[in-house]
Each structure stands twice: as C-alpha cells, then as structure tokens.
N, C-alpha and C positions, 0 to 999 in steps of 0.2 A: 504494500500500500504506500502511496506516495503522499507528499505534503499537499498535493492538490486534490485531496479527498473531496468527494461530492457529498451532499446531504443524503442522497439516496444510498450510496455505498455505506455511509455511517449507520443509517437505519438498518441496513441488511446485517450489520455486525453488532447491533445494539445489545442483544442478549449476551453475546460473548464478552462485550465490553463491560457490561454491568456485573457479570459473574467473575470478571477478572481473569479470563482464560486466554486473552489475546497476548501475542508476543509484544515485546517492548516497543518495537518499531511501529506496529499497527496501533497500539494504544496511544503512542506519542502522536501519530498522525491524526487520530480522532480527537485527542486533547487539543492539538493545535487548531484543528478545524473549529471545534466548539469555542475556543477562545475568541474567534472572530465571527461566530454565527449565532446571534441571539435566537433565531428560529429553532436551531437544533438544541440549544440550551433549554428553551421552553418546552420543546417536545420531550426531551429526556426527563425534565422535572415532572411533566404531566404523566409520562409513562411510569415513573417510579411512584407517583402519588396514587395512581389508579387503584391498586389493591387496597390501600388504606381507605380511600373514599368508598369503594365497593363494600368493604366490611362495615364501615360506619352506616352506610345507607341501608344495609340489610340487617343490621343488628336490632333495630327497634321494631317492635311489633306494631302493626297498624292499629289505629283506634277501632273500636267496635263499629262505629259509623262507617269508617273507611272500608273495613273488611266487608261489611254488608253491601255497601255500594259496589265494591269490586265483584262480589258474588252475583249481584243483580246484573251488572254489566256483562259479565262472562256468560251467564245463563241466557241473556238476550241474544248472544252471538252464536249460540248452538244451533 
C-alpha cells in the first residue's frame, strides 16, 4: 500500500486496521491518509461507535403503549 491511499482502499482494510493485524507499512499509510481526510476520520468514528449505539438502542424495553402500537401495526400488515 502506498502513501497515496484512497478512501475506498482504506475502507476495504478497515476491519484489519481496527483489529491491529495490518503490517506496519499498511497501517502507516492508513494513518497518514486519515491525518488528512476528515471524511475517513468521521467514518471510522461512526463505525466504531455503531455497536455501542446499537446496544444502547436495544437495551431499553418499549413502553406498554409503544409495544401495543407496534403489535397493532404489524398485525395490520399481515
């Protein structure tokens, strides 16, 4: 991987980057790209935050009214 890394190529390697399994040169190329690419930084931050957001969103039980409304909505779609 070269210093002229594209956003697309960085996204393709994102999981390996986050898991720390990339070689030093490839990790340095991604780090250098992200140092100058706010879009990629925002993408990675969102990617990392998604599981936390998902857990928080699904941890709370819906209110009785919301659960009933959802059951009515789904029943009407059968």
